[in-house]
N, C-alpha and C positions, 0 to 999 in steps of 0.2 A: 332553724331547721324545722321546728314544729309548725311554723306558719305555712310552709309549702303544702303539706297535705290539707290543711284547712282551706287554703286558697283554691286548691284543686276541687275540693268538695263544694265550695260556694259557687265556683264556675259551672260545675256539673249541674247543680241545682238550678242555677239561673238558666242554663241552656235548656234543660228539660222543662222548665216552667214556660218558656216562650215557644219551645219546639217539643211538645209532649210526645213521649214514646211509650208504647205499651209492650208488656211482656208478650212474646210470641206464643207462650204456652197458655197462660191464664188470662191475659188481657189486662192485668193490673198496670196502672201507670208506674213508670220507673222514676224513682227519686234519687236515693243514695245508693242504689244498686250498682255494683262495680262491673258486672259482666254485661257487655253490650247485648241488648235485645232480650235479656232474661232478668227476672226478679230474683232476689236472693233465695226466696222460698222454693221456687221451681228449680233453680240451679243446684240447690242442696239435695235434691232428690236423686242425684247421680248415684249409680250403683257400681260396686266393684264386681269383678268376675268371681264366680264361685271358686272356693279354694281347691277343690279336687279337679285337676286337669291333666291332660296327657303331657308327658315329659318331653314330647317331640313337637307336636303341633299346637299344644295348649288348648285343645278342645275340652270343654267341661264334661266330666263324667256324670251320668245320671245319679249315681250314689257316691257320697263322700267316702264310703268304705273302700272304694277302688284304690286309694293311695295310702290307706292306713298302714299296710304291711310293706309296701314298696313305693317309695316316693318317685321312682323312675318308671312307673307303670305306663305302658303305651296303649293307645286306643287301637281298635281293630284295624282301622284304615292305615295307620302308620306301621303296623306289623305286616300287613298284607302288601301295601304299596308305600314303602318308605319314601318320604319326600326328599327332594334334592337339597333342601336347606337342612342345616344341622339342628336348629332350634328356633321356634317361633314363640313370641310373647304377644298376647293380645290383652290389653289392659282393662277395657270396660265393655260391658254389653252394649250393643248398638240399639239402644232404646231411648225414648224421650227422657230428659231434654237434650241429651247428647246427640241423638239422631237428628233432632231439629237443628242444632247448632252446626253439625257437619253439612247438612243440606243447605242451610243458609250460606255457608262459606262457599260450597261448590257451585251451587246453582243460582245464587242471588248475589254473588260477589261481595259478601260481607266479610272482607278481609280483616276487619277489626276483631274478629273472633279467633284469628290465628294465635294471638298471645294467650288467651285463656285456655284454648285447646292444647297448645303445646305445653303450657304449665301443668295441665292435667297429666300429660305424659311424663313430665319431669318429676312430678310428685310420686309416681309409682314405677320409676325406671328399675329394671333388674340390674344386676352387676354387669357392666359392659367394659371391664378393664382390659379385655383382650382384643378389642376392635381396632383395626388399622384404618378403615375407611368407611364412610357412610354414603350410601347411594339411595336416592328416592326412586320409587317406582315411576318410570317416565310415562308421559302422555304422548300420543301420536301428535305430530305437528298440526294436523287439522283441528283436533280437539283443543290443543293448546292455543291456537289462534282464536277459537271461539270463546274459550274461557278466559284467556289472557293471563292465566297463571296456573301453576301446578301445585295443588294443595299439599301434596306429599313433599315437594321441595320446600315449601314455606315451613312446614313442621320440622323437616330435617335440618333446615338452616338453624333454627333456634336450639335444637337438641345438639347439633354439632358444636355450636358456640359454647353451650353449657359444658359439654364433655371435652372441649378443645380437640376435636377430631375433624380432620379434613373431609369435605364433601365433594364427591365427583358427580356432577349433575348433567354432564354431556357425553359421558362414555357409554353408558347403557342407554340405548335408544329403542323406541317402539317403531318398528318398520312398517307395520300394517295397521290400518284403521279397522278395528274390530267392533262388532256389535256389543252392547252392554251385557256383561256377564250375568246379571241378576235375572234376565229373562230366559236363560238357556238351561237345558239339562246338563248333567255332568259330562256326558259324552260330547255334547255340543260345545261345552266350554273348552274341553281339551282340544277339540278340532279348531275352535275359534282362535285359540292363542298359539297354536303350533307354529313355530318359526316367526312369532310376532315380535321378538326382541333380538337385538344384536349388540355386540360390543365393538366400538370403534377402535380402541387402542388396547388390545389385550395385554401388552407388555406392562402397562401401568397397574394391572390387576394381579399380576403373577405372584402367587403365594400370599396375597393379601387376605386378611380376615375381614369380611365385609358385613356391615349392618344395613339391611335393606329396610326402608321405611315407607309405610303407606298409611292411609287414613282408616280404611275399613277392610277387615278380613271377612270375606263372605264364605267362599268354599276353599280358598287357599290356592286356587288354580293359577291366578295371576302371579302371586309371589313365588310359587313353585316353578313356574316357567321362567321367571327372571333368575331364580337361583340356578336352575339348570343351565341357562345361558352363561351365567357368570362362571360356574364350575367348568364348563367346557372351554372357557377362555383362559383357564389356568389359575383361577382364584383358589384360595384355601377355603376354610369354612365360611358359609353364608348363614347369617342369623337374620331373623325377621322380627320387626317391631311394628305393631299397628295400634292405633289409638283405640279402635272399637272392633267388635266382632258380632256378627249375627249369630244368635243362639236361640234354641227353642224356648218358648215362653215359660215352660215349667222349670227351666234351669236357672231363671233369673232370681237371684237372692232377694229376700225381703228387706234386708238391712240397707240402710242408706249411707251415703258417704258425704259428709259435710266438708266442703272445700276450704275450711278456715286456714289450714297451714300453707296454702299455696302462696308463692312469692308475690303474685300480682295483687293479692288482697291486702297487702300491707301498705299499699300506697294510697 
């Protein structure tokens, strides 16, 4: 049993000796580093989300005092405009090296990063014992043809296997090809995604508690529009889980998260 990890290490060293690879963050040559494209030092710079966050959308509060007396405290946006989803969890800030890894996966087809990225999600999963079905946020078929995969589906597949929960990846579809959300104002985002999603088989979702999975939570407009579509089709509560979230720089905690306990580091 002990020989297998040793053999794997020797093969990895030999491969990287003849085909050297550099860390995409610091440029250091990779030797025994287990994360594709990242050295151990850079990968260990991953940060957790700040502890004080909205009990609905998971948006970080400016001050940790916000949740001292009420752990169910809601942000102003959720009070004024309650989202269609019941609860959202965003696990890590969208900052390097995680930002680099997600971009490599999405835009350079580095699918070898699916395992470490999904393991990051598995390491910090909230309690999800009431979920009936997992649905990844869909891509429009034109973008899917260009990219050749849906990163949300790849992440959802591993999470579904871990939780032993079925995945429905063809029921919720994106019916219109929209502009990237990151370049638009809030008003434009809402207009951009209006009626952009549809459910093919509503009967399969009736009274189902759904976990919606995506890679990055930017403004929440996309997942909220998905949740709205699912609820209109007869689903029960819709929960949202995303790997990363864009947040203001001053809210990013200084403490680092060392990924030693993650399952894929034991091999």
